[in-house]
C-alpha positions, 0 to 999 in steps of 0.5 A: 294778114297785111300790116297797116298801110303806114307800116310799109316803106318804098324802095324803087329803081324808077322802073318798078317798086316794092313795099317793105313792111316793119316785119321785114316782109316784102309784101308787094312787088310788081316786075319788071314795071310798076304795072306788071302783075305782082310777084309778091301780093301778100298786101292784098291777101295773105302770105300765100299770095306771095311775100319775101320775109327777112327778119330775126327768128326772135319773136320779141325782136324790135326794129327801127328804120329810116332811109339812108340820107336822101335815098330809097335805100331802107335801113332797118335795125333789129334788136333781139335778146342776143344781139343787133343786126341791120338790114339794107333793102334797095332796088339798085338804080342804073343797072337796067335790071330788075334787082332787089338787094337785101344786105345784112350786117351784124352790129353786136352779139349774134342774131338768128335770122330767117327767110320765108320766100313765097313766089307767086306770079300773075297776081298770086295765081301762078306757083312757079317751077323752082329748081336749085341754081347750079354752076355757081359757088353761091347758093340760089334757086331759079323760079320759072312760070311762063314768061317770068323767071326769077333767080335768088341768091343767098343762104341755102334755102329748102323747099317746104310745099310751095314756099322756101325757107332758110335760117342763118346766123349773123355775128357782129361784123359779119355780112350776108348778101341776098339778091333777087333778079327778075328776067324774061324766062327765055333769056339766060340767067343773069349773074350776081351784082356787086352789092357794095358797088350797086349800093354806092352807085344807088346812094350817090344817084339819089343823093345827087338828085336830091341836092338839086331841089331848091326850096327854102322853108320850114318844111324843107325835109318834107319837101325833099322827101316828097320830091324824091317820092315823085322821082321814085314813081317816075318811069326812068325810060318813058318819063310817066309817073304812076299815081301810086305803086299799088292797086286796090288799097281801100279808100274805105276799109272793107269797102269796094272803093278799090282802084288801080293807081299804077297808071299815069293820069294827065292831071298828075303828070301836068302837076308834076311838071309844074312842081319840077320846074319850080324846084330846079329840075328843068331836065326832068321837066323836059322829059315829062313834057315829052311824055305828055306830048307823046301821050296826047298825040293823035286825034284830040277826040281820043284824048284820055284822062290816063295812060299806061307808063309808055302812053298805052291807051287800052287799060280795061278794068277787070277784077282779080279773084286770085287776090282776096283784097287788103284785109278782105276789101274786095274786089281787087281791080287791075286796069281802071274804068275811068279811062273811058270817062270824059273829064273836061278839066284835064285839058286845062291841066295840060295847058297850064303845065305847058304854059308854065314850061314856056314861062320857065324858058323851055322852048316849044318843039316842032309839034308842041304848039300845033298839038295844043292848038288842036286840043283847044279846037276840041275844047271849043267844040266840047266845053259845054259837055257834062263830065265825070269830074276830077274825082272820076265819079261813077254816077251821071255826068254833070257840069262840075264847077271845077271842070268848067274852071279848068276849061276857063284856065285852058282858054286863058293859057291859050290867050296868054301863049299868043299875047305873051309869047307871040305864038299864032292862034285865034286870039279873039275867039279864045278871048271871047270863049274865056269870057263866056266860060267865066259868065257861065260859071258865075251864073250857074256855079255860084250859090248866092244864098251860100255865098259859095261856089258849088260842086256842080251847076245847080247843086247846093253842095261844095267840093274841095276841088274848088280850092283850085280856083285861085291856084289856077288864077281864076280868082284871088285867094282873098276874093269874097266869093272864094272866102265864102267858098272856103267857109262852106268847105270848112263847114261841110267837109271838115272831119277832125281837122281834115278835109273830105273831097265831097259828101259821098252819096250814090246820086253823085258818085254812083257808089255806096257812101263813105270814105276818109279825108283826102290828104291832098285836099287838106294840103290845098286848104293849107295853100289857100290859108297861106295865100289869103292871110291866114298864116297861123292856120296854114302852119297849124294845119301843115304841122298836123298833116306832116305829122301823118307821114309814116316813119320814113316820110310817106303818105297814102291817099287818105287818112282814117281819123277814127283809127289813126291809120293811112288809107288808100293807095300808097305812096300817093303822088297827088298827096306828095305833090300837094304837100310840096305846093303847100310848103311852097305857099308857106315859104312865100308867105314866110315874112308875113308869118314871121311878123305875126309870130313876133307880134304874138311873143 
């Protein structure tokens, strides 16, 4: 059975990724891209869906683990009754290959190690043909099925039905290399890597990247790790950032809210662009903007909410019967049906991000402003359309208040592009539409009796996405209407100190009710507290949230406050993006917080 979600650590080469469990098993890996079919899929089933276990034979062995400095080289130290070893797991960066290196080094005594390899291509549906590697001094096997091939080098393995296993002994000071390389089956088998060389190069690259991060605040370490997660989820060649490296980890354990997050959402891309700009990563931000502009290029009527890593548009949702699901939560899905939805907020997210790029000094390129004008023309004609909102509900389209606020933000940034940067556009028309959208929101999206903005026009319910209103400049965080909204959100959506996205019921999202607090929403609340004078509340909630990261600093999408386990796909880009923003808000408010703390001493 798969481990708890928080028991997995990420390794990545910024082309793909793998999840390594506290038991030493790689239970999820897709090669050669984040969105490729899985090679190891035990995370969504059991061992026979594919895994690569490397651990001591001793069943009483215990381990501790951490990343090496600011990298994604995972170090696991195992303690057994006979000795201690350390295992370094990494996906080498910069070699333009799909490699995994597992390097074992003896620390003390003698440790008997075991390896259990079960290769399953095609989401667990294909058992490859396996033969011994010949022509080399190193032991190894080659596995081939259709377009995929993998070579694994290391201790000699023997076949046992559809798995391969080995046992070997590691003494103090002894070193053992294990290497896995994916390659197209019609190519020659790649040679081995120089383990020490790729480990040093990979460590240097990640550490150098992390040193660029500009953040001074009490949550500096969490911000750096979150920025590293965002970089690890970013495709090196295209610049697209996946929402998570997994598919179908359930939002409700045993339920059907299981979605594929291995794609690039415009919303996440736009938010990432802003975070990169605000933390010293101008070069990466330009690459992000390039992906964004390429993805949305074309007829504005065809703009999607999400794309493939290179901007692919055809992402049909389908079920995968070969994977039973995480602890039985089914179905497992690949692709995402939300790709066909109209979500009015995404154009606002894009316009906000591109305006932030202008403010940071990133010059417009030849077609970037004409493309933005085309988006605005589309919005002029469609802003009154009901949509499926930021949460991609599967229920009926509605006039979601958050979406209308993002429409307002799009017109606002278009106006400011003209007034602040001298770009050419229909200023009077955009200004008038900006005002008209605001009147519409205030008339239909605010409930006077509750003194709160509402989830959608005519509703009495609230939604955590309303916390974005001051973030995008629609109102001040201290505006009485915003404070009333916060009070309603706290009253309706708080569960054990964490926020739900909204009240789930079929009339809204078309699915059976039930999910756990959504971590990004609670970070948004931290930001609201910090910017509205509730500094102590901001720090208290932030401390609670950073206490939910796993042992290597990762967050999934949601958190089950009843069982104390992470839930949903992992690691989640939006959770880490929201963490960074919350930490930044607290850092900005730091002088006020210090005065408050001094007064209470």
